[in-house]
C-alpha angles and dihedrals in degrees: 000000000000118000124238096247093054091050091051090048090052094047089049091054092048094046098044106015124226115308128205123224089255089054090053090047090057093044099049099076090050091052088049092051090047090053093047092051090048088051093050091050090048088057090060094074092045094225095118092047093052092050093051103040122021094199093062113084102156123075122238113292113252092242092056089051090050090050093048091047088051092053093050089048092051089049090052091047091049091048094052089048088055092044090053090048092052099043095045106092120232112233107265095211090056090051094045094049091045092055093042091054090045094055091041089051091046095052095042095045095084091053091051093048096041095079097041099048120074095195117060093203091055091050093047089050095047090047092049096050093043092049090044092053096047093044092047089053089051093052092047090053088052092052094046091050093086111025094168096055132109100265120120094251097045123113110281104220092157087060090050090053090053089059082069090078090061091047098047102035 
């Protein structure tokens, strides 16, 4: 005999298919926006306001609803812009040539500065800091390449969707 939870799990897989964490990350802001819009609509009747605060007898003013809808719409527009930015592939030849020039510059810099600097310690420090700066910029660019991934410093949009429980409840 199959338990009810396993049947529900099987039905949810059939209904929605299996989603990866990346799919869930892209879906979370849409779920949040849907919940926010439903919350704004539920304020129209005034029932939720009366159950929360007894001193509030009037529903939300239509201008307030309009402003809240505009904020949610701007949020979704910004999310779609970020999604387009993330899903548009960066031209590989451009990345490859940029990294090639960076490493050629890094390895030829000591030879170029060796003749112009009189103190070897000053030349070594200058080469170190210039190389550190350029390689640091390259690694920052690699981290910013996918802001919705699973890395610890990526954008936590699943956490943002969990905020929905505080707003809707």
